[in-house]
C-alpha atoms as an extended CHARMM CRD file, in Angstrom:
* protein
*
       175  EXT
         1         1  UNK       CA             31.0350000000       10.4970000000        6.8120000000  PROA      1               0.0000000000
         2         2  UNK       CA             28.6170000000        7.6770000000        6.6450000000  PROA      2               0.0000000000
         3         3  UNK       CA             26.4650000000        7.2820000000        9.5490000000  PROA      3               0.0000000000
         4         4  UNK       CA             27.0440000000       10.9870000000       10.5620000000  PROA      4               0.0000000000
         5         5  UNK       CA             23.8330000000       12.7810000000       12.0150000000  PROA      5               0.0000000000
         6         6  UNK       CA             23.6370000000       15.9530000000       10.4470000000  PROA      6               0.0000000000
         7         7  UNK       CA             21.7440000000       19.0890000000       12.2750000000  PROA      7               0.0000000000
         8         8  UNK       CA             19.1010000000       21.0340000000       10.2010000000  PROA      8               0.0000000000
         9         9  UNK       CA             17.5660000000       24.5870000000       11.2520000000  PROA      9               0.0000000000
        10        10  UNK       CA             14.1410000000       24.7870000000       12.1010000000  PROA      10              0.0000000000
        11        11  UNK       CA             11.3420000000       27.4090000000       10.7940000000  PROA      11              0.0000000000
        12        12  UNK       CA             10.4780000000       29.0910000000       13.7580000000  PROA      12              0.0000000000
        13        13  UNK       CA              7.0090000000       29.7010000000       12.5370000000  PROA      13              0.0000000000
        14        14  UNK       CA              6.0330000000       25.7000000000       11.9460000000  PROA      14              0.0000000000
        15        15  UNK       CA              8.7320000000       24.0480000000       13.8550000000  PROA      15              0.0000000000
        16        16  UNK       CA              9.8600000000       21.9740000000       10.5880000000  PROA      16              0.0000000000
        17        17  UNK       CA             13.4050000000       21.4670000000        9.5780000000  PROA      17              0.0000000000
        18        18  UNK       CA             14.5580000000       23.5340000000        6.7040000000  PROA      18              0.0000000000
        19        19  UNK       CA             16.6270000000       22.1140000000        3.7300000000  PROA      19              0.0000000000
        20        20  UNK       CA             19.7450000000       24.1850000000        3.7160000000  PROA      20              0.0000000000
        21        21  UNK       CA             19.9810000000       23.8150000000        0.0710000000  PROA      21              0.0000000000
        22        22  UNK       CA             16.3740000000       24.6900000000       -1.1490000000  PROA      22              0.0000000000
        23        23  UNK       CA             12.7180000000       25.5220000000       -0.0020000000  PROA      23              0.0000000000
        24        24  UNK       CA             11.9830000000       22.0170000000        1.2080000000  PROA      24              0.0000000000
        25        25  UNK       CA             10.8090000000       21.6100000000        4.8590000000  PROA      25              0.0000000000
        26        26  UNK       CA              9.7080000000       18.6700000000        7.0400000000  PROA      26              0.0000000000
        27        27  UNK       CA              8.9680000000       17.6460000000       10.4460000000  PROA      27              0.0000000000
        28        28  UNK       CA             11.3270000000       14.3700000000       10.5700000000  PROA      28              0.0000000000
        29        29  UNK       CA             15.1040000000       14.4430000000       10.7780000000  PROA      29              0.0000000000
        30        30  UNK       CA             15.2960000000       11.0650000000        8.7610000000  PROA      30              0.0000000000
        31        31  UNK       CA             12.9350000000       12.4330000000        5.7330000000  PROA      31              0.0000000000
        32        32  UNK       CA             15.3860000000       15.4790000000        5.8000000000  PROA      32              0.0000000000
        33        33  UNK       CA             18.4520000000       13.3640000000        5.5700000000  PROA      33              0.0000000000
        34        34  UNK       CA             16.8100000000       11.4850000000        2.7950000000  PROA      34              0.0000000000
        35        35  UNK       CA             15.8910000000       14.2920000000        1.1630000000  PROA      35              0.0000000000
        36        36  UNK       CA             19.2160000000       15.7650000000        1.1290000000  PROA      36              0.0000000000
        37        37  UNK       CA             21.0810000000       12.5380000000        0.1160000000  PROA      37              0.0000000000
        38        38  UNK       CA             18.8230000000       12.1240000000       -2.9250000000  PROA      38              0.0000000000
        39        39  UNK       CA             18.3280000000       15.6720000000       -4.1680000000  PROA      39              0.0000000000
        40        40  UNK       CA             21.8820000000       17.2670000000       -2.9580000000  PROA      40              0.0000000000
        41        41  UNK       CA             24.2360000000       14.6160000000       -2.4000000000  PROA      41              0.0000000000
        42        42  UNK       CA             27.0230000000       16.7390000000       -4.4530000000  PROA      42              0.0000000000
        43        43  UNK       CA             26.5400000000       19.8380000000       -2.6110000000  PROA      43              0.0000000000
        44        44  UNK       CA             26.0950000000       17.9780000000        0.7440000000  PROA      44              0.0000000000
        45        45  UNK       CA             29.3550000000       15.9640000000        0.1700000000  PROA      45              0.0000000000
        46        46  UNK       CA             27.1750000000       12.7370000000        0.7900000000  PROA      46              0.0000000000
        47        47  UNK       CA             28.4630000000        9.7640000000       -1.3750000000  PROA      47              0.0000000000
        48        48  UNK       CA             25.5830000000        8.2590000000       -3.7190000000  PROA      48              0.0000000000
        49        49  UNK       CA             24.8060000000        4.8480000000       -3.3770000000  PROA      49              0.0000000000
        50        50  UNK       CA             24.2700000000        3.3270000000       -6.7680000000  PROA      50              0.0000000000
        51        51  UNK       CA             22.2400000000        0.1120000000       -7.0990000000  PROA      51              0.0000000000
        52        52  UNK       CA             22.1570000000       -0.8030000000      -10.6790000000  PROA      52              0.0000000000
        53        53  UNK       CA             19.6420000000       -2.8660000000      -12.4600000000  PROA      53              0.0000000000
        54        54  UNK       CA             20.7400000000       -4.8930000000      -15.5100000000  PROA      54              0.0000000000
        55        55  UNK       CA             18.4540000000       -2.5950000000      -17.7510000000  PROA      55              0.0000000000
        56        56  UNK       CA             20.8020000000        0.1730000000      -16.8800000000  PROA      56              0.0000000000
        57        57  UNK       CA             18.6250000000        2.5530000000      -14.6340000000  PROA      57              0.0000000000
        58        58  UNK       CA             20.4440000000        3.5030000000      -11.3190000000  PROA      58              0.0000000000
        59        59  UNK       CA             18.6250000000        3.8620000000       -8.0670000000  PROA      59              0.0000000000
        60        60  UNK       CA             19.9970000000        5.3770000000       -4.7760000000  PROA      60              0.0000000000
        61        61  UNK       CA             18.5170000000        2.4800000000       -2.3580000000  PROA      61              0.0000000000
        62        62  UNK       CA             18.3460000000       -1.0590000000       -2.5960000000  PROA      62              0.0000000000
        63        63  UNK       CA             14.6950000000       -0.8050000000       -1.8130000000  PROA      63              0.0000000000
        64        64  UNK       CA             13.8840000000        1.1350000000       -4.8240000000  PROA      64              0.0000000000
        65        65  UNK       CA             15.8300000000       -1.1690000000       -7.0060000000  PROA      65              0.0000000000
        66        66  UNK       CA             13.7730000000       -4.1350000000       -5.6920000000  PROA      66              0.0000000000
        67        67  UNK       CA             10.4840000000       -2.3070000000       -6.2630000000  PROA      67              0.0000000000
        68        68  UNK       CA             11.6460000000       -1.6530000000       -9.8250000000  PROA      68              0.0000000000
        69        69  UNK       CA             12.4200000000       -5.2650000000      -10.3370000000  PROA      69              0.0000000000
        70        70  UNK       CA              9.0790000000       -6.1510000000       -9.3400000000  PROA      70              0.0000000000
        71        71  UNK       CA              7.2390000000       -3.6030000000      -11.0080000000  PROA      71              0.0000000000
        72        72  UNK       CA              4.7430000000       -3.7070000000      -14.1710000000  PROA      72              0.0000000000
        73        73  UNK       CA              7.3190000000       -1.6970000000      -16.2900000000  PROA      73              0.0000000000
        74        74  UNK       CA             10.0550000000       -3.9400000000      -15.7030000000  PROA      74              0.0000000000
        75        75  UNK       CA              8.2410000000       -7.1810000000      -15.6880000000  PROA      75              0.0000000000
        76        76  UNK       CA              9.5110000000       -9.7540000000      -18.3740000000  PROA      76              0.0000000000
        77        77  UNK       CA              8.0800000000      -13.1730000000      -18.8720000000  PROA      77              0.0000000000
        78        78  UNK       CA             10.5220000000      -14.4670000000      -16.6440000000  PROA      78              0.0000000000
        79        79  UNK       CA              9.1740000000      -12.4400000000      -13.8070000000  PROA      79              0.0000000000
        80        80  UNK       CA              5.4750000000      -12.1700000000      -14.7180000000  PROA      80              0.0000000000
        81        81  UNK       CA              4.4590000000      -15.5880000000      -13.7120000000  PROA      81              0.0000000000
        82        82  UNK       CA              0.9950000000      -14.8710000000      -12.5790000000  PROA      82              0.0000000000
        83        83  UNK       CA             -1.6050000000      -14.2310000000      -15.3940000000  PROA      83              0.0000000000
        84        84  UNK       CA             -5.1090000000      -12.9650000000      -15.2700000000  PROA      84              0.0000000000
        85        85  UNK       CA             -7.5720000000      -15.4630000000      -16.2830000000  PROA      85              0.0000000000
        86        86  UNK       CA             -9.9390000000      -12.8290000000      -17.9150000000  PROA      86              0.0000000000
        87        87  UNK       CA             -7.6970000000      -10.1970000000      -19.4320000000  PROA      87              0.0000000000
        88        88  UNK       CA             -4.4180000000      -12.3260000000      -19.5600000000  PROA      88              0.0000000000
        89        89  UNK       CA             -2.5030000000       -9.4060000000      -18.0960000000  PROA      89              0.0000000000
        90        90  UNK       CA              0.6730000000      -10.7630000000      -16.4550000000  PROA      90              0.0000000000
        91        91  UNK       CA              2.1430000000       -9.7690000000      -13.0900000000  PROA      91              0.0000000000
        92        92  UNK       CA              4.9170000000      -10.4860000000      -11.0330000000  PROA      92              0.0000000000
        93        93  UNK       CA              3.0970000000      -10.8200000000       -7.4280000000  PROA      93              0.0000000000
        94        94  UNK       CA              0.2010000000      -13.0730000000       -6.8610000000  PROA      94              0.0000000000
        95        95  UNK       CA             -0.9390000000      -10.4710000000       -4.6500000000  PROA      95              0.0000000000
        96        96  UNK       CA             -0.8950000000       -7.7490000000       -7.5740000000  PROA      96              0.0000000000
        97        97  UNK       CA             -2.9670000000      -10.1830000000       -9.3600000000  PROA      97              0.0000000000
        98        98  UNK       CA             -5.7210000000      -10.5620000000       -7.1690000000  PROA      98              0.0000000000
        99        99  UNK       CA             -5.9480000000       -6.9200000000       -6.5330000000  PROA      99              0.0000000000
       100       100  UNK       CA             -6.1240000000       -6.4320000000      -10.1000000000  PROA      100             0.0000000000
       101       101  UNK       CA             -8.8420000000       -8.9170000000      -10.5590000000  PROA      101             0.0000000000
       102       102  UNK       CA            -10.9920000000       -7.5360000000       -7.7600000000  PROA      102             0.0000000000
       103       103  UNK       CA            -10.5520000000       -3.9340000000       -9.2460000000  PROA      103             0.0000000000
       104       104  UNK       CA            -10.9270000000       -4.9330000000      -12.6040000000  PROA      104             0.0000000000
       105       105  UNK       CA            -13.1640000000       -7.5870000000      -13.1180000000  PROA      105             0.0000000000
       106       106  UNK       CA            -15.3010000000       -7.6320000000       -9.8570000000  PROA      106             0.0000000000
       107       107  UNK       CA            -16.9190000000       -4.1820000000       -9.9690000000  PROA      107             0.0000000000
       108       108  UNK       CA            -20.6880000000       -5.4080000000      -10.1130000000  PROA      108             0.0000000000
       109       109  UNK       CA            -20.2850000000       -7.7000000000       -7.0120000000  PROA      109             0.0000000000
       110       110  UNK       CA            -21.0150000000       -6.2380000000       -3.5000000000  PROA      110             0.0000000000
       111       111  UNK       CA            -17.8880000000       -7.2130000000       -1.7370000000  PROA      111             0.0000000000
       112       112  UNK       CA            -17.6650000000       -5.1420000000        1.3710000000  PROA      112             0.0000000000
       113       113  UNK       CA            -19.5420000000       -2.5740000000        3.5760000000  PROA      113             0.0000000000
       114       114  UNK       CA            -18.0360000000        0.6150000000        4.8390000000  PROA      114             0.0000000000
       115       115  UNK       CA            -17.9600000000        0.4430000000        8.8410000000  PROA      115             0.0000000000
       116       116  UNK       CA            -16.3210000000        3.8510000000        8.9270000000  PROA      116             0.0000000000
       117       117  UNK       CA            -13.8100000000        5.8740000000        7.2740000000  PROA      117             0.0000000000
       118       118  UNK       CA            -11.1200000000        3.2840000000        8.1140000000  PROA      118             0.0000000000
       119       119  UNK       CA            -12.6350000000       -0.0790000000        8.2970000000  PROA      119             0.0000000000
       120       120  UNK       CA            -14.7200000000       -2.1370000000        6.1260000000  PROA      120             0.0000000000
       121       121  UNK       CA            -16.4880000000       -5.6450000000        6.5100000000  PROA      121             0.0000000000
       122       122  UNK       CA            -16.2040000000       -8.3770000000        3.8410000000  PROA      122             0.0000000000
       123       123  UNK       CA            -19.8710000000       -9.1960000000        2.6060000000  PROA      123             0.0000000000
       124       124  UNK       CA            -18.8250000000      -12.8320000000        2.4850000000  PROA      124             0.0000000000
       125       125  UNK       CA            -17.2860000000      -13.8400000000        5.4990000000  PROA      125             0.0000000000
       126       126  UNK       CA            -18.2980000000      -10.6410000000        7.8820000000  PROA      126             0.0000000000
       127       127  UNK       CA            -14.4010000000      -10.1550000000        8.8580000000  PROA      127             0.0000000000
       128       128  UNK       CA            -13.5240000000       -6.4640000000        9.6510000000  PROA      128             0.0000000000
       129       129  UNK       CA            -10.3030000000       -4.9410000000        8.8500000000  PROA      129             0.0000000000
       130       130  UNK       CA             -8.9340000000       -1.9150000000        7.6270000000  PROA      130             0.0000000000
       131       131  UNK       CA             -9.9690000000       -0.6040000000        4.2350000000  PROA      131             0.0000000000
       132       132  UNK       CA             -6.7180000000       -1.0190000000        2.6670000000  PROA      132             0.0000000000
       133       133  UNK       CA             -6.1790000000       -4.4970000000        3.2560000000  PROA      133             0.0000000000
       134       134  UNK       CA             -9.8980000000       -5.5030000000        2.2710000000  PROA      134             0.0000000000
       135       135  UNK       CA             -9.3330000000       -5.4980000000       -1.5300000000  PROA      135             0.0000000000
       136       136  UNK       CA             -7.0460000000       -8.3170000000       -1.4040000000  PROA      136             0.0000000000
       137       137  UNK       CA             -8.9870000000      -10.1880000000        1.1350000000  PROA      137             0.0000000000
       138       138  UNK       CA            -12.2810000000      -10.0850000000       -0.8910000000  PROA      138             0.0000000000
       139       139  UNK       CA            -10.1890000000      -11.6130000000       -3.7280000000  PROA      139             0.0000000000
       140       140  UNK       CA             -9.3660000000      -14.7740000000       -1.9710000000  PROA      140             0.0000000000
       141       141  UNK       CA            -12.2810000000      -14.7720000000        0.1590000000  PROA      141             0.0000000000
       142       142  UNK       CA            -15.2270000000      -14.0600000000       -2.4180000000  PROA      142             0.0000000000
       143       143  UNK       CA            -16.4590000000      -17.0210000000       -4.1990000000  PROA      143             0.0000000000
       144       144  UNK       CA            -16.9810000000      -14.5810000000       -7.0940000000  PROA      144             0.0000000000
       145       145  UNK       CA            -13.2620000000      -14.4310000000       -7.5420000000  PROA      145             0.0000000000
       146       146  UNK       CA            -11.2740000000      -17.3320000000       -8.9920000000  PROA      146             0.0000000000
       147       147  UNK       CA             -8.7070000000      -17.1310000000       -6.3220000000  PROA      147             0.0000000000
       148       148  UNK       CA            -11.0900000000      -17.5380000000       -3.4420000000  PROA      148             0.0000000000
       149       149  UNK       CA            -10.2280000000      -19.9660000000       -0.7920000000  PROA      149             0.0000000000
       150       150  UNK       CA            -13.0440000000      -22.5320000000        0.4520000000  PROA      150             0.0000000000
       151       151  UNK       CA            -14.9080000000      -20.9540000000        3.6570000000  PROA      151             0.0000000000
       152       152  UNK       CA            -18.0280000000      -20.7230000000        5.4160000000  PROA      152             0.0000000000
       153       153  UNK       CA            -20.8520000000      -18.7160000000        3.4370000000  PROA      153             0.0000000000
       154       154  UNK       CA            -22.6810000000      -15.8860000000        5.6300000000  PROA      154             0.0000000000
       155       155  UNK       CA            -26.3990000000      -15.2330000000        5.1070000000  PROA      155             0.0000000000
       156       156  UNK       CA            -26.3700000000      -11.6970000000        6.9730000000  PROA      156             0.0000000000
       157       157  UNK       CA            -28.3480000000       -9.3830000000        5.1170000000  PROA      157             0.0000000000
       158       158  UNK       CA            -28.3600000000       -5.4330000000        5.4060000000  PROA      158             0.0000000000
       159       159  UNK       CA            -31.1710000000       -5.2270000000        7.8980000000  PROA      159             0.0000000000
       160       160  UNK       CA            -29.3910000000       -7.6000000000       10.3200000000  PROA      160             0.0000000000
       161       161  UNK       CA            -26.1810000000       -5.9170000000        9.9020000000  PROA      161             0.0000000000
       162       162  UNK       CA            -28.0160000000       -2.5880000000       10.6050000000  PROA      162             0.0000000000
       163       163  UNK       CA            -29.3740000000       -3.9490000000       14.0350000000  PROA      163             0.0000000000
       164       164  UNK       CA            -26.0710000000       -5.4960000000       14.8860000000  PROA      164             0.0000000000
       165       165  UNK       CA            -24.4160000000       -2.0040000000       14.5700000000  PROA      165             0.0000000000
       166       166  UNK       CA            -27.2640000000       -0.3830000000       16.5670000000  PROA      166             0.0000000000
       167       167  UNK       CA            -26.7440000000       -2.9690000000       19.3190000000  PROA      167             0.0000000000
       168       168  UNK       CA            -23.2330000000       -2.5760000000       19.3800000000  PROA      168             0.0000000000
       169       169  UNK       CA            -23.4610000000        1.2080000000       19.6860000000  PROA      169             0.0000000000
       170       170  UNK       CA            -26.1890000000        0.9650000000       22.5950000000  PROA      170             0.0000000000
       171       171  UNK       CA            -24.0210000000       -1.4410000000       24.5870000000  PROA      171             0.0000000000
       172       172  UNK       CA            -21.0740000000        1.0860000000       23.8500000000  PROA      172             0.0000000000
       173       173  UNK       CA            -23.2250000000        3.8010000000       25.5870000000  PROA      173             0.0000000000
       174       174  UNK       CA            -23.9340000000        1.9960000000       28.5060000000  PROA      174             0.0000000000
       175       175  UNK       CA            -20.6540000000        1.2420000000       29.5100000000  PROA      175             0.0000000000
C-alpha cells in the first residue's frame, strides 16, 4: 500500500479536494495525502511512520524530527554551539543567531530600504534581494553587527536613492 495514489472527491463550487473523513479541503493532491496520513492514518488504513527522538517524542516525518532536534526547545549545551554576545542566548545554528541579533539588538539601526512589497535594499552594500532573506544578509553585511564580514562601504543617501529609482522608472517607461 506504500506509494499508492489515492483519489479524492472535489468540491464542485470551489474545485478543492475534499477529505473523506472531515471537513478539510485543499487544492493540492499531495497536501491532501499528507493531511489524511497525519490526521486519519487509522481510518485510511495507512501505516504511521514513526521517527522517535531520544527525548521520547514521536514524529511522522524525518523532516519534523530534524526540525525538533534543531529547535530552541530541544536545544542542549551540546547542540547549542552559538551564543549571542549581548544577551548570551544560545542557538544551534549560526544563521539563527545572526537573525536573532538583527531582530533583537539592531532595532535602532537603519538596515534596509523597502523597494516594493517583496524586495528590500541593504543600506550598507546596496544589494537588492527578497525581503525574507534581508534580515540574515544585513546581519553579515552591516558593520553594526558583530557577524559582519568586511566589505565596501556605500555612501548613497536617501536623495540619491530616490533619484536612482526615478531614473529606473523613466527608463522602463521609454522601452
